[in-house]
C-alpha positions as CSV (number, residue, x, y, z in Angstrom):
1,M,-5.5,18.2,-5.0
2,P,-1.9,18.3,-4.0
3,H,-1.2,19.8,-0.5
4,H,1.9,21.7,0.2
5,A,2.5,22.5,3.9
6,D,2.8,26.1,4.8
7,G,2.1,27.2,1.2
8,P,-0.3,29.9,0.1
9,D,-3.0,27.3,-0.4
10,D,-2.4,25.5,3.0
11,V,-5.6,23.6,3.9
12,D,-6.4,21.8,7.0
13,R,-6.3,18.1,6.2
14,K,-9.2,17.4,8.5
15,E,-11.4,19.6,6.3
16,I,-10.4,17.7,3.2
17,V,-11.2,14.4,4.9
18,A,-14.5,15.8,6.2
19,D,-15.4,17.2,2.8
20,H,-14.6,13.9,1.1
21,S,-15.6,11.4,3.9
22,E,-18.4,9.8,1.9
23,E,-16.2,9.6,-1.2
24,L,-13.4,8.0,0.8
25,K,-15.7,5.5,2.5
26,T,-17.2,4.6,-0.9
27,N,-13.8,4.1,-2.4
28,W,-12.7,1.8,0.5
29,E,-15.8,-0.2,0.1
30,R,-15.2,-0.4,-3.7
31,A,-11.6,-1.7,-3.1
32,L,-12.9,-4.4,-0.8
33,E,-15.7,-5.4,-3.2
34,D,-13.1,-5.5,-6.1
35,M,-10.8,-7.6,-4.0
36,Q,-13.6,-10.1,-3.2
37,A,-14.5,-10.3,-6.9
38,M,-10.9,-10.9,-7.9
39,A,-10.6,-13.6,-5.3
40,E,-13.7,-15.3,-6.5
41,D,-12.4,-15.1,-10.1
42,R,-9.1,-16.7,-9.0
43,E,-11.0,-19.4,-7.1
44,D,-13.0,-20.2,-10.3
45,Q,-9.7,-20.7,-12.0
46,G,-8.7,-23.3,-9.3
47,Y,-6.6,-21.1,-7.0
48,E,-6.8,-21.1,-3.2
49,T,-7.2,-17.5,-2.1
50,L,-6.9,-15.3,1.0
51,A,-8.4,-11.8,0.8
52,I,-7.3,-9.6,3.7
53,P,-8.6,-6.1,4.4
54,A,-5.9,-4.2,6.3
55,G,-7.0,-2.2,9.3
56,D,-4.2,0.3,8.6
57,T,-1.6,0.8,5.9
58,T,1.6,2.9,6.3
59,T,4.1,3.9,3.7
60,L,7.6,3.2,5.2
61,S,10.8,4.7,4.0
62,P,14.2,3.5,5.2
63,S,14.7,6.6,7.5
64,M,11.6,5.7,9.5
65,G,11.6,3.4,12.6
66,E,14.3,1.4,14.2
67,D,15.4,-0.6,11.1
68,D,15.7,0.0,7.4
69,A,12.5,-1.7,6.5
70,W,10.6,0.1,3.8
71,G,7.5,-0.6,1.6
72,L,3.8,-0.7,2.3
73,S,3.2,-2.0,5.9
74,H,-0.3,-3.4,6.4
75,V,-1.7,-4.1,9.8
76,V,-4.1,-6.9,9.5
77,P,-6.8,-8.1,11.9
78,N,-5.8,-11.0,14.1
79,N,-8.4,-13.3,12.7
80,Y,-6.5,-13.3,9.4
81,A,-3.0,-13.8,11.0
82,E,-3.1,-17.6,11.2
83,D,-4.4,-18.1,7.6
84,F,-1.7,-15.7,6.3
85,R,1.0,-17.6,8.2
86,E,-0.1,-20.9,6.9
87,R,-0.1,-19.7,3.3
88,F,3.1,-17.6,3.6
89,E,5.1,-20.5,5.0
90,T,5.4,-22.2,1.6
91,F,4.6,-19.2,-0.6
92,T,6.8,-18.2,-3.5
93,L,5.9,-14.9,-5.1
94,D,5.8,-15.4,-8.8
95,E,3.6,-12.5,-10.0
96,T,2.2,-9.3,-8.5
97,G,-0.9,-7.4,-9.6
98,V,-1.6,-3.9,-8.2
99,Y,-5.0,-2.3,-8.6
100,Q,-5.4,1.2,-7.2
101,L,-7.5,4.3,-7.2
102,E,-6.4,7.8,-6.1
103,S,-9.0,10.0,-4.6
104,G,-8.7,13.1,-2.4
105,G,-5.0,12.5,-1.8
106,F,-5.5,8.9,-0.7
107,V,-4.6,5.8,-2.5
108,F,-6.9,2.7,-2.3
109,V,-4.9,-0.3,-3.3
110,V,-5.4,-4.0,-3.7
111,T,-2.2,-6.0,-4.0
112,E,-2.5,-9.5,-5.6
113,C,0.4,-11.8,-4.8
114,I,0.4,-15.0,-6.9
115,D,2.2,-18.3,-6.3
116,L,1.7,-20.1,-9.6
117,D,3.1,-23.5,-8.6
118,E,1.1,-23.8,-5.4
119,E,-1.9,-22.1,-7.0
120,V,-2.3,-19.7,-4.1
121,V,-3.2,-16.0,-4.3
122,I,-3.0,-13.6,-1.4
123,F,-4.8,-10.3,-1.7
124,V,-4.2,-7.4,0.6
125,A,-6.4,-4.2,0.5
126,G,-5.3,-1.0,2.1
127,S,-5.4,2.7,1.8
128,Y,-2.8,5.4,2.6
129,D,-2.3,9.2,2.6
130,M,-0.2,10.3,-0.4
131,R,1.3,13.2,1.7
132,F,3.5,10.7,3.5
133,S,4.5,8.4,0.6
134,A,7.2,10.4,-1.3
135,G,10.1,8.8,0.7
136,L,8.8,5.4,-0.1
137,V,8.2,6.2,-3.7
138,R,11.7,7.6,-4.1
139,T,13.3,4.6,-2.4
140,A,11.3,2.1,-4.5
141,V,12.1,3.9,-7.8
142,E,15.8,4.2,-6.9
143,R,16.2,0.6,-5.8
144,E,13.9,-0.8,-8.5
145,E,12.0,-3.0,-6.0
146,M,9.1,-2.8,-3.6
147,H,8.1,-4.6,-0.4
148,T,4.8,-5.5,1.2
149,H,4.9,-6.1,5.0
150,V,2.0,-7.8,6.8
151,K,1.8,-7.3,10.5
152,T,-0.6,-7.7,13.4
153,L,-1.7,-4.8,15.6
154,D,0.9,-5.6,18.2
155,G,3.6,-5.2,15.6
156,T,4.4,-8.9,15.0
157,L,5.7,-9.3,11.4
158,L,3.8,-12.1,9.7
159,G,5.7,-11.9,6.5
160,T,7.3,-9.7,3.8
161,L,6.6,-10.0,0.1
162,D,9.3,-8.7,-2.2
163,H,8.2,-7.3,-5.6
164,D,10.5,-6.8,-8.6
165,D,8.8,-3.7,-10.1
166,P,7.8,-0.6,-8.2
167,A,6.1,0.7,-11.3
168,D,3.2,-1.6,-10.5
169,F,2.7,0.4,-7.3
170,F,3.8,3.9,-8.5
171,P,3.3,4.1,-12.3
172,E,3.6,7.9,-12.2
173,P,6.0,8.8,-9.3
174,E,5.7,12.6,-9.8
175,Q,2.0,12.3,-8.8
176,F,3.1,11.2,-5.4
177,Y,5.9,13.8,-5.1
178,A,3.4,16.6,-5.6
179,Y,1.7,15.6,-2.3
180,D,4.9,15.5,-0.3
181,I,4.8,17.4,3.0
182,T,7.8,15.8,4.7
183,E,10.7,17.9,5.6
184,S,14.0,17.5,3.9
185,D,17.6,18.8,4.4
186,D,18.4,17.7,0.8
187,P,19.1,21.0,-1.1
188,E,18.2,19.3,-4.4
189,R,14.7,18.4,-3.1
190,L,14.2,21.9,-1.7
191,S,14.8,23.3,-5.2
192,D,12.1,21.1,-6.8
């Protein structure tokens, strides 16, 4: 259900999460199980795989933070950091697969990053709140590209994967815009 701040149907987000907590937990578990199954399938095809469950995923737009970095920013557990670094060092992104489920205003996503020559696949699973994704979606659609940042809890950037097609991540951008609660001074956005 789309949420519009200060609208007639303004709902406390904590209530939504509480009402859907079992559903959200089940969908996260499903994303992790799907990621493992995809990794096993790739291993059966001869690929080396790394499947990482992000501890936190944030949607970044250029206006956020100290730099202009934008994309999905995944904070990964430290015990995956070295394995990611080793694979990323020689990794060339040839193909991207994005598998996602929207539920209760949250997106559960598994990004599959494939290096065909090295036969390495890196999977990253994450979830994010659609209310804060509109800036990222607009940027990705306008620039016709997308980025996946992998960081540790202390903010150390382990690597950035650049994707050619944002439609893999946002096949229906309007769906994300409907959840937007961010403020804007852009008169065109205010009239939407």
